[in-house]
Phi, psi and omega in degrees: 000128184271147177278146175266002182302311179299325174290337178274315188290325179302308178297324180296315178297318179295315177301312179302314178300313185297320180296314184292318181296319184269008174055037177053028176083001179293132181262135170285152182301143180285146178291153178304149176303318183298320181292316180298312180297317178301318179299324178288322183278336192285093173184183177262123181256140182244154191283134172252309170207169179203137179229157170234113185052035173092352181264130178304131179237012176279133180299149016272344182289330185249189188261354182258118186293146175299339179279357177314131169218154180231125181244121172262137179212169180141167178242130181299138174232114188291340174289331182220069187303328185289339179125191028270156174235176186249158170216149168223149183234138176230159174078022176237150174238158176296139006273144181215149178277003181239128167293164183288339174199167178169192181237163180214159178234159167287145177274196181297331174248098182301342181268002178211359186213133168235162184239117175282120187283338179308313182226017176059034179275124174279125182245123172275139176220152172222150172243115180289160177298338179275357177094011175277135175262124177248121180250124177233129179206155174259122174259120181236089182074042176312112190249075177227156188302136173097344181280140168254106189302330180292343177248002176240350181288138176134188183266115176265141171232119181247128170248124188234154180236000000 
């Protein structure tokens, strides 16, 4: 009479191994929205296009140089998920709606708004499936050194890659 033990033990061992490898279905907590969005934003973005009140402002016809880049940086802190985080701008000359550096926070909706702390400007953002970042904001008296409000006031739309 043959033993059925080997036929039974093999499936049991396979099932136990699968449960151990898959951690019995325990899910790790989902990361905070701010952490997910920071990971998407954190990089150096380069200029595709820029408009002020619908008028092209990309050089040579406009005031924003084609070498414009915007870098978002920072380390996520679960104790203060909204931030502050950092930004730096290169390749722009005055007048510009951007200070050369500063800090920002996530707004009420971390998936679509940041607040530039330098001048409390609310910036709406979207990231397209192709990876383009669109920033839309109204500059009303951007009051940082070097800005001339008469040439920076209005609704700006930056498209960055």
